[in-house]
N, C-alpha and C positions, 0 to 999 in steps of 0.2 A: 801036666801035672794033674792029678789026681785027688780029687777032694774027697776022702770017706763021708759015711751018713755022720759018724762021731764027729768029724771035724765039723759038719754042715752045723751039727747041733751045739757045737762049744760055739759058733759065730752066731747063731740065732738066739742061744742062752746068755752072752753077751750085749745082744742087743737090745735083748728085752730087759736085761737087767739096767742099761742103760736109760732107757725108754721109762720104766716105771722111776728112776730117780729122779730124770731130767725133763721130762714131759714131750721127748720127742725119739724118732726112730731111731736116727744115729745120727754123729755128730755131723754138722754141716761142712763137708768140703769145700763149700764155695762162699762161706765165710772167709773174706777177704786174709783175716790176718790169721786162721787156722790154713788158709791155703797158703800163703810165704811160710810160714811155720813147717808146713807140712814136706815144703818142696825144697826149701833153703838148706835142709840138715844136709850135712856132710853125706851121712849115710843114705840118705835119700836122694844122689845125684844119679842111681840107676833110672829112677820113676822119673826125675825131672827129664831127664836125656832121653827116654822113650817116649813121654808127653810132648815133645817139642818136636820130635822124628814124627810122631804119628800128626803134627799140623802142618809141619815145614816143608815136609821130605814127600809131596804126594803126588811126584811128579817124576820120579825117579833123580833125585838130586843125591847127592853125593850124604850120606846118614853122617849127622852129630855123632861124635865120640866120647867127647869130652867138656865141661862146662866149667865155668868159674864163676861162684857167687859172687856179685859186687853187691856192693852197697847194702851191706846185710847187716847193718845196724841194729840192736833193740828199739823197738818205740816204747815212750813213757807212757805211763797211763794218761795222762792228759790229751797224748795222739791218740790214741786206742781210743777214748772215749770222745774225741773229736768227730763231728757227724761229717765234715766236710775235709777229715784226715785222707788221704792217699796212699794206702799202702798195696803197694804193687813188687815184683819179684823181677831184678834186673840180672841178667849172667852173660857170660862170653862164652863165645864156641868154641873151640879149635878147629873150626871154619875163618876164625878172626871176624868176626859178628860179634853186635850186641844184640838181646835180646830182651824186651822189655815186656814181661806178663802182666795182665791187670785183669782182676775180678771183678764184673759189679755185678751184683743181685739187685740194686734199684738206677733205675730209668735217670741217667744223668743227660740234663741238658746240653745237648751240643757236644757229645761224645764222641763226632768225629773232630771239633777244633779242639778239643780236648786230647786225645788222642795225637794229632800231629804235631800240636803245643809241646809234649812232652819226649814226642818221639826227635822233632827240632832241638830240642836241650840236649838230650842222651849225643845225637848223632855230631853237634857243635862242640859239645867236651869231649871227644873221642880225642882229640888232637891236643897238645900243649903251644905252648907260646913258640914264636918260630918254626911249627912243625908244617911241611906242604901239607896243599889239601890232597894230596894222593894221599898220605896217611890216613886219612878220614876213614873211620871202620863202616862198613854196611850195618845198619841199623834196623830193626826189626820191632813193629808195636804187637802184642796180641792181646785184642781185646775179648774177654771171655764173659759174654751178656747172659743174664738171666731175665733176660726180657727182650720182646721184639724191636728191632730199632732199624735197620734198612728197609726200603719199599721192594724188596724181593721176597721169593720162596724159601732159597737157598738157604741151607745153615750156616756153611763157612764160603766166607767172600775174601778175597785177595786181591790188594789194590798196590798197583805200581805207577809209573809217571808213562803214558803214552801221550805219543803227535796226536793231537786231532783229528785229523782225517788219516793217516797212515796209521792205521791200528796196531798195525805189529812193529811200530818203529817203539823200542822203548828207549827213554834220552839214556835213564842208567838205572841198575838194578839195587842202588846201595840203601833207597829208601822201601821198605816193603809194611802194608798193614795187613793186617788181620784183622776179621769180624766174625766169632764163632757165637751163634744166638743159640742157647740151650733149648728154650722152647720150641724153636723150629726144627730142632732136632728130633724132638717129642712126636714129631708129624711124620718123620719117614721110617720106613720098613729098617728095623735092626738087623745091622751085618754083625756077626761075630768074629767074623774074620780081618774085618777092618779095625784098625789099633787107634783111631779116630773114637769112632764109634765105640767101642770100649770104655776108652778114659772118658767122656760125656759120659755115659750109663754110671761110671762110677761114682763119678762127682755130684751127681744126682741123688739126694739125702733121700731122697724117696725112693731108691734101689730096694728092693726086696731081698731077703738071703737066699733065696732061691737064686736070683740075677746075680749074686756075687757070688754064689757056689758055681756058677757058669762061668762065670768072669775070672775068678781063680783057677779053674781050671785050665783056662785056656791061655793063661796071661799070668805068669808068677809076679810079674809086678804088680799086680791089683792087690794079691794076699801081702804083699811085704807095707803097701800103701795102706792099707786097711788097718793092719795089725799096728801099723808107726800112728794112723790116727787116735786108736784109742791109746795108744802110749802117752801119746803128748797129752791126750784130753786126763790121761790121770795124774800130770801135775797139776796140784792146786793152782800154782800162778797163772798156766795155760789156760786153765778152764774159768779160772775169772777175767782175763781180757777175753777171752773168746765169749763169753757171756755180756760184758761190757761194750764188745763191738758188735754183738748183735744188737744190746739196746740202743747204742748210734744208731743203727742203720734204721730202726723203728723211730727215735725221731730223727732220722734225715727223713723219713717218709711223711711223717706227721708236719715237720715243715715243709715239704713239698706239698702235702694236700692243703697246707693252709695259705702256701703261695698262689697254689692254683685258683682256689675259692678266692683270694685276695685280688688275682687278677681278673676273676669274673664279675667280682663286685664292680672292680672297676670300670669292665666294658660296660655292664649294665647302668653305670652312674652317667658314664659317657652316652651311651644309647637313652639315657633319660634325658640329659642334658639337650641332647640333638633332640628330642622330639620336642622339650619343651622352646629349645631357640626357633621350629617351625612355628608351635600354636603361636609364639607371640610374632612369628612373621606375620604368621595369617590372621593376628589380633590386629597387627599393624596396617591390613590391608583393611581389614571390615570397618576399622577407625576410619582412614583417610576416606574410606567409600562412605561414613557418615557424615564425615566433614562436608565431604561433596552434595548429600542430599540435603544437610543443613543450610549449604549455601542456596541449593536449589530452591529451600524453601523459602527464605528469607525472601529472595529474589521474586519468587512467586507472588508470596504475601504482599512486598509492596506493590508488584504490579498490578495485582488484584485490588488492594487499598485504592491504588490511583486510578483503575479504572473504574472501581466504585464513585469515586469524588469528580471524577469527570463525565460521568453520566448524570450527576446531579447537578453541573453546574451549567450547560450550556442553555438549557431551560427553566430550570431551576425547579424543577418537577420531581414531588417526592418521589413519584413512581419509581423513576430512573434511578436514585439514587438507593434505595432500597433493594433494586434488582440487582446493582453493585454488589450492595452489602451482602445481599440473600449469596450471589455469587464467589464472593470472597469469602465468607463464610464457610462455604460447600469446599473452597479448594483448601482452606487452612484444615478444615477437618481431613481432607484427604490425606492430607501432607501429615497429620498427626498420624493419622493409620499408618501409612507409610513407614513414620519412625518407630510407631509401636512394633510393625514386626519384625525391625529390626534391631530390639528388643534393648532401644534407647531409653536412657534414666526419665521418668516424668520430669523431674523438675528442670531437665537439658529440654525436654518438648514443651514444658512450659514457657521458657524463656525464649525459644525462637516461635512461636506463634501464639504466644500471648493466651492460650487458654488455658482457665482454672483447672486445676487436680481433678476435681469431682466427674467437670466436663472429659478430662483425656481417661478417666476410669471407665465411664459411660460408653467411649468408644472403644476400648480395650474388651469389653463384653461382647461388641461385635465381631470380634477376630475370631 
């Protein structure tokens, strides 16, 4: 398919007109409401089949030839505006499998759990009451993420159920999960011949008119999808819900930011509590040491006073009593100095040494 200069000019003119009116280069195909609206129409079935084959048929599998959209109910305004609302695309292929496609712009906590939860619900609901387990349909979850998620460099990762030791032994292929990380895709060399590369570039809102021209010339599905994108945005109700959904995404991002800030504040508070607990524990030890010092002071004071009395009693000489008294006073002052070094309160020192506050203050000056 060839896109001439006139057609390219129309593409650019349409984008410029949209940009000047709405302040963005082109409608964002990753907006989950617009994504579902774009690919769930009957006339966009060829584009959906092309996208699914680009993702699911990487290793020579039989390509999908037809799909039926399941659960294509119109969402209410309240659901569109709900920042936690889940908007995905569920379809059944002619290969008798169910495929659920979810577009996520914002980083969702535990996206792995979320994907497995909905995969399990779809898998279980694929049979009715009384039907044998053999009627369960193969179920595939496709998660297109506009952020980094998995701790690997590949932008497309696929998961099955394998035996832990014998990695080539698959229990069953009835459950399959895909993660496509768009930011990682931007880091790899673009391959125009790869249909998955083409679709991921198409889904990028920042794709330039020149790049769109290249995609359209290579793949007719791209031109049809781009035309339908603007056609949808020409509908006032679709356009309103598109912006409503975009605002909901902003609110969710703000809410997540507030939650993260609250989490950090809680962690900081817990650290402060732990630090305070340690300080209290250290203070408790200091108090125990102080009481030990006080007890030693009491004992020493009693001993020194007893020495003074004993020296004065045997011969009744004043010199012996004076010597004992002086030794006792020196010891008391030494203990008082130790207590001051331990930052003990003057009133407490006075209580346990008998020294008056002015004398204790004089001793403090010697430290």
